[in-house]
C-alpha positions, 0 to 999 in steps of 0.5 A: 500500500503506497503512502498516497493511498494511506492518506486517502484512507485516513481522509475517509475517517474525517480526522478532525471529527476523530480528534473531537471524539478523542478529546471528548473522551479525554474530557469525560475522563478528566471530569469524572475521574476521582482517581486518574486512570493510567496514561495507557488506559486513557490512551486506549480509551481515546484511540478506541473511541476515535477508531469506532468513529472512524469506522462509522465515517468509512461505512457511511461513505461506502453506503452513500457513494451514489448520494455523495456523487451529487452532494459531495463529489470531492469525497474520496469514494465519490471521486473514485480515488480509492475503491470501495473494496479497499474502504471495506477492508479498512472499515473492518480493520479499524472496527476490530482494533477499536474493539480490541483496545476497549477490551483492555480497559474494562468490561463496560468499555468493551460493551459500549464500543461493541454497541457503538460500532453496531449502532453506527453500522445500523445507522448507515444501513437503515436508521439514517433513512428514518427522519430524525431517528437517524439524527438522534442516534448519531447525536446520542453516540456523540454524547456517549463519548463522555459517558465512555470517559466516565465508564473508563474512570469508573465514575459516570456521574459528572459525564451527563452534562457534557453528554447532554451538551454534545447530544443537543449541538450534534442534533442541530448539526445533523439536521443542517447536514441533512439540509445540505444533502437534501438534493442527493438524498431526494434523488436517491430515495433517502427520505430525511426530515428536510426532504420529507417536511421541507427546509422551513420545518427543519429550521424550526426544529433547529431553532427549538433545539438551539433555544433548549441548548442555550437554556441548558448551558446556564444550568451547570453554572446556576447549580454551581457544577462549574466555575466562572471560567465555564460561564465566561467561555459559554456566554462569550463564545459558544452561545453567540455562535449558536445564535449566529448559526440560527440567524444565518440559517434563516437568512441563507440556506444555500449549500455553501452556507450550510457547509459553513454553519456545519463547520461553525457548530463543530467549532462551537463543540470544541469551545464547549468542551474547552469551557467544560474543561476549564470550568470544572 
């Protein structure tokens, strides 16, 4: 296997998403750990979660090749830069490694990673075709990274707030991504919420979820779960991003702007994690 092919396979995994997944697990560990696990255990947890996410991204691109030729023609598989066979072999490899690594942590970690890989496969094959259900599954899996960090630390009580934040912000992003893919989905018979109910209805779902999320961000500070550092970062950076996201979405739902807003939410997620980390 040449170096260029390795780079293309890694591109399939969405490296930025993997980094966010790994950091989410690390934040979960830091927040929940009363006695910090060893570096080796933390590394295994971060890598197993990242590889599980990688597998989900790869199998999703394999299933969506025809859709991506319309919605994302520059993606690796859609542009025929590598074969579906190579992508399939890569998928099995990263999933197997993620499960193997989780087995070295504890039994609950092992069960969670197996369940996550199974859900990601079911999502790509079936669940993503059910309006909002697929979006919710992906969002739950995103929140599960924090729960996973708590399980690794053998103390999940402090993982629920970051898990809830991650679930809500990712749910918004998933609907925006469905809006972005609406043309390709419609032509390939994939009935997502924006395809079935239109963009105006999808925007209302995003507005409602964004409002709930913004209100939710006040809760940890109000009940003294997190310190002032959390409040400052959330109020000055994260929530303004969420408000701008909704405003911009209502003004312009072109494919270019939807892609930009999806990236903005990813950045808001990173700042949200930073707020939780520094405010704990």
